[in-house]
C-alpha positions in Angstrom: 6.9 -4.0 -10.4 10.4 -2.6 -11.0 10.1 -3.0 -14.8 6.4 -2.2 -15.3 6.9 1.5 -15.9 9.3 0.8 -18.8 8.2 -2.5 -20.3 5.1 -4.6 -20.8 5.3 -7.1 -18.0 3.4 -10.4 -17.5 3.8 -13.1 -14.9 3.2 -16.6 -16.2 3.6 -20.0 -14.5 2.2 -23.2 -13.0 -0.1 -23.2 -10.0 -1.1 -26.5 -8.5 -4.6 -25.2 -7.5 -4.9 -23.0 -10.6 -5.3 -20.0 -8.3 -3.0 -17.0 -8.0 -0.8 -16.9 -4.8 -3.0 -14.9 -2.4 -0.6 -12.0 -1.6 -0.3 -11.3 -5.4 -4.0 -11.3 -6.2 -4.3 -7.5 -6.2 -1.1 -6.4 -8.0 -1.4 -4.4 -11.2 0.5 -6.9 -13.4 -1.3 -9.5 -15.6 -0.9 -13.0 -14.3 -1.6 -16.3 -16.1 -1.6 -19.4 -14.0 -1.7 -23.0 -15.2 -3.2 -25.8 -13.1 -1.1 -28.9 -13.0 -0.7 -32.4 -11.8 2.4 -34.5 -11.2 4.4 -36.3 -13.8 3.6 -37.7 -16.3 0.7 -35.3 -16.6 2.8 -32.2 -16.0 4.4 -32.6 -19.5 1.1 -31.3 -21.0 1.3 -28.2 -18.7 4.9 -27.5 -19.8 3.7 -27.7 -23.5 0.8 -25.3 -22.8 3.1 -22.7 -21.1 5.8 -22.9 -23.7 3.2 -22.5 -26.5 1.6 -19.4 -24.8 4.9 -17.6 -23.9 5.2 -14.6 -26.2 8.1 -12.5 -25.0 11.3 -10.7 -26.0 13.0 -11.7 -22.8 12.3 -14.1 -19.9 13.1 -13.7 -16.2 13.1 -17.0 -14.4 12.3 -16.1 -10.8 13.4 -19.4 -9.2 16.1 -22.0 -9.8 13.4 -24.6 -10.1 12.3 -26.8 -12.9 8.8 -25.1 -13.0 10.5 -21.7 -13.5 14.0 -21.9 -14.9 13.5 -25.3 -16.4 10.5 -24.1 -18.5 12.3 -20.9 -19.4 15.3 -22.8 -20.7 13.2 -25.1 -22.9 11.6 -22.0 -24.4 15.0 -20.4 -25.0 16.3 -23.5 -26.8 13.2 -23.6 -29.0 12.8 -19.9 -29.7 16.2 -18.3 -28.8 14.6 -16.0 -26.3 17.2 -14.7 -23.8 16.8 -15.8 -20.1 17.7 -13.9 -17.0 17.9 -16.2 -14.0 17.0 -14.7 -10.7 18.2 -16.9 -7.8 16.8 -15.7 -4.4 17.1 -19.0 -2.4 19.3 -22.1 -2.3 16.5 -24.4 -3.3 18.4 -27.6 -2.4 18.9 -26.3 1.1 15.1 -26.7 1.7 15.6 -30.5 1.0 18.9 -31.0 2.8 17.7 -30.2 6.3 16.3 -33.8 6.6 18.3 -36.8 7.6 19.8 -39.4 5.2 16.7 -41.4 4.5 14.7 -38.2 4.2 17.0 -37.1 1.4 16.7 -40.5 -0.3 12.9 -40.4 -0.1 12.8 -37.0 -1.6 15.3 -37.8 -4.3 13.2 -40.7 -5.4 10.0 -38.6 -5.6 10.2 -38.4 -9.4 6.5 -37.5 -9.9 7.0 -34.1 -8.3 8.0 -31.5 -10.9 9.9 -29.5 -8.3 11.3 -32.7 -6.6 14.8 -33.0 -5.3 16.2 -34.9 -8.3 15.0 -32.3 -10.8 16.0 -29.3 -8.6 19.4 -30.8 -8.2 19.8 -31.0 -12.0 18.8 -27.4 -12.3 22.0 -26.3 -10.6 24.0 -27.8 -13.4 22.1 -25.8 -16.0 22.7 -22.3 -14.6 25.4 -21.7 -17.2 22.8 -21.8 -19.9 21.2 -18.6 -18.6 22.2 -15.4 -20.5 22.7 -13.6 -17.2 22.2 -14.3 -13.5 21.1 -12.3 -10.5 21.6 -13.6 -6.9 20.2 -12.2 -3.6 23.1 -13.0 -1.2 26.8 -13.8 -1.1 26.3 -17.5 -0.4 24.5 -17.7 -3.8 27.1 -15.5 -5.5 29.9 -17.8 -4.3 27.9 -20.8 -5.6 26.5 -19.5 -8.9 28.3 -16.2 -9.6 26.1 -13.6 -11.2 25.3 -10.0 -10.1 24.5 -9.5 -6.4 21.2 -7.6 -6.1 19.5 -7.7 -2.7 15.8 -7.7 -2.3 14.4 -4.2 -2.9 11.3 -2.4 -1.8 9.3 0.7 -3.0 10.2 3.0 -0.1 7.7 5.6 -1.3 4.9 3.1 -0.6 6.5 1.5 2.5 6.8 4.9 4.2 5.9 5.2 7.9 4.9 8.9 7.4 1.9 7.7 5.4 0.4 5.7 8.3 -1.0 6.3 11.7 0.2 3.6 14.1 -2.4 4.3 16.8 -5.3 4.2 14.3 -4.1 0.8 12.9 -3.7 -0.6 16.4 -7.2 0.5 17.2 -8.5 -1.1 14.1 -6.8 -4.4 15.0 -8.1 -4.3 18.6 -4.5 -3.5 19.9 -5.0 0.0 21.3 -2.5 0.6 24.0 -0.6 -2.7 23.3 3.0 -3.3 22.6 3.2 -5.2 19.4 5.8 -7.7 18.4 5.1 -8.7 14.8 6.1 -11.7 12.6 5.4 -11.7 8.9 4.8 -14.7 6.8 4.2 -18.4 7.2 5.6 -19.8 10.6 8.1 -22.5 10.0 10.8 -24.0 12.2 13.8 -22.6 10.3 12.3 -19.1 10.8 12.7 -19.4 14.5 9.0 -19.6 15.2 9.4 -21.9 18.3 11.9 -19.5 19.8 9.6 -16.6 19.2 6.7 -18.3 21.0 9.0 -19.3 23.8 10.2 -15.7 24.2 6.7 -14.4 24.4 6.0 -16.9 27.2 8.9 -15.5 29.1 7.6 -11.9 29.0 5.3 -10.9 31.9 4.3 -7.5 30.6 0.5 -7.8 30.2 0.4 -5.3 27.3 2.8 -7.2 25.0 1.2 -8.9 22.0 2.6 -11.3 19.4 0.9 -10.6 16.1 1.5 -13.0 13.2 0.5 -11.6 9.8 -0.1 -14.1 7.0 0.0 -17.1 9.2 -1.9 -20.2 8.2 -3.5 -23.0 10.2 0.0 -24.5 11.0 0.5 -21.8 13.6 -2.1 -23.3 15.9 0.3 -26.1 17.0 2.7 -23.4 18.3 -0.1 -21.8 20.2 -1.3 -25.1 21.7 2.3 -25.8 22.9 2.3 -22.6 25.0 1.9 -23.3 28.7 0.9 -19.6 29.3 0.3 -16.3 27.6 -1.8 -17.9 24.8 -4.0 -14.8 25.0 -1.1 -12.7 23.9 -1.0 -14.2 20.4 -3.0 -12.6 17.6 -3.2 -14.4 14.2 -4.0 -12.5 11.0 -4.6 -14.6 7.8 -2.9 -14.0 4.5 -3.1 -10.5 3.2 -2.4 -8.9 -0.2 0.9 -7.2 -0.7 -0.7 -3.8 -1.0 -2.1 -4.1 2.5 1.3 -5.0 4.1 2.3 -1.4 5.0 -1.0 -0.9 6.9 -0.4 -4.0 9.1 3.3 -3.4 9.5 2.6 0.2 10.7 1.0 -1.3 13.8 4.2 -3.1 14.8 6.5 -1.8 17.5 9.1 -4.5 16.8 9.5 -6.8 13.8 11.0 -10.2 14.8 12.9 -12.3 12.3 14.7 -14.9 14.4 16.2 -17.1 11.7 17.8 -20.4 12.7 21.2 -21.5 11.3 20.1 -24.3 9.0 20.5 -25.3 5.3 17.1 -23.6 4.8 18.4 -20.2 5.8 22.1 -20.4 4.7 21.3 -19.5 1.1 18.5 -17.0 1.6 17.9 -13.6 3.0 14.3 -12.9 4.3 12.5 -10.3 2.2 10.5 -9.2 5.3 13.8 -7.7 6.6 13.6 -5.0 3.8 9.9 -4.4 4.6 10.8 -3.7 8.2 13.7 -1.4 7.2 11.6 0.6 4.8 8.9 1.1 7.5 11.6 2.2 10.0 10.8 -0.6 12.5 13.2 -1.8 15.2 14.2 -5.3 13.9 15.3 -8.3 16.0 17.0 -10.9 13.9 20.0 -13.2 13.8 23.4 -13.0 12.0 22.6 -15.6 9.3 23.5 -15.1 5.6 24.0 -11.4 4.8 21.6 -10.1 7.4 24.3 -8.2 9.4 25.6 -6.6 6.2 22.1 -5.6 5.1 21.2 -4.0 8.4 24.5 -2.2 8.7 24.3 -2.1 12.5 20.8 -0.6 12.5 19.0 -3.5 14.2 19.3 -6.0 17.0 21.2 -9.2 16.5 20.7 -12.3 18.7 22.0 -15.8 18.7 20.0 -18.3 16.6 17.8 -20.5 18.7 18.2 -18.4 21.8 14.7 -17.7 23.1 16.0 -16.2 26.4 18.1 -13.6 24.5 15.1 -12.9 22.2 12.9 -12.2 25.2 15.5 -10.0 26.8 15.9 -8.0 23.6 12.2 -7.5 23.2 12.1 -6.2 26.8 15.2 -4.0 26.2 13.6 -2.3 23.2 10.4 -1.5 25.0 12.5 -0.1 27.9 14.6 2.0 25.5 12.2 3.4 22.9 14.3 6.3 21.8 17.3 4.1 20.9 14.9 1.7 19.0 13.3 4.6 17.2 16.7 5.9 16.0 17.8 2.4 14.8 14.5 2.2 12.9 15.0 5.6 11.2 18.6 4.8 10.3 17.5 1.4 8.9 15.0 3.2 6.7 17.6 5.7 5.4 19.8 2.7 4.5 16.9 1.0 2.7 16.2 4.2 0.7 19.8 4.5 -0.4 20.7 0.9 -1.1 17.6 -1.3 -1.2 15.0 0.9 -2.9 13.1 -0.5 -5.9 15.0 1.9 -8.2 18.2 -0.2 -7.5 16.8 -3.4 -9.0 15.1 -1.4 -11.7 18.5 0.0 -12.8 20.2 -3.4 -12.7 17.4 -5.3 -14.6 17.1 -2.5 -17.2 20.8 -2.6 -17.8 20.8 -6.4 -18.2 17.8 -6.3 -20.5 19.4 -3.7 -22.8 22.6 -5.7 -23.1 20.7 -8.9 -23.9 18.3 -7.3 -26.4 21.0 -5.4 -28.3 23.1 -8.5 -28.8 20.2 -10.5 -30.3 
């Protein structure tokens, strides 16, 4: 999106189902997806993608074999420069398991994005022509330019939305909405969030999960009370995100301190900042630096503190409003889409002029 106004941009890559990831279905950028099966059949998918790539420059959006690995092969064949964009520590998602879990994952050689192949990718980062990383953990590990996630703050602008109207549309008129964006997973602090909602007696508080799949039901089933306070909204396209986020009174991002979260920074943090929402989160990775004091930090895994912070925000709306406004100003100045557009454009110019 950052480059589409200057260049002809296309997204290309493998998709196990052959379908486009749901949130991206309505974006105005051409997407080509390739259905695939595990190795050895995945070799034919690699061949098809490499044959169809017709580009002056490649941006590999993940340090994974199915992204960076394929881009490197194309570079070695056709001498097309590659920019590597590392937004997560991919191995961290594997390492949260115990010893035998790691062994089992390492031996899963049929998976194109398995532990063994992903581990190898880290040793090939030096073959990228330039590298962008999304947080300091990744910069310390892989070097490269530090560029945080960015958002189009002209589209994610609270002045363009009516909170009360959206709440009414969602059946939440008069309710106090705590919102969670994305797929609920343990490392995202989902269990703590549900436990916190159970501790809040206010009958008007609602926990709204946007983009949650069927996996969320087990969290609801484990609740001893207040199950009626949970509202689940299925996956939505990116372009509808501001509408739903406008209905939130609080955005909750209670990251745990695990290998999953050590090398990432949640993109939803920037969505909330752009929309001037009071944000409750934890001091994991670069989150405190990104927020710059314009949010509420709690201890990871502390559902009691999370519940108390939710109650505090609802009891102090003016303070929360000011924090949200200051967070938006910070997002406009440092994390707007124009920042990553400037960085990518600069790197592309350097690489194309040296070819």
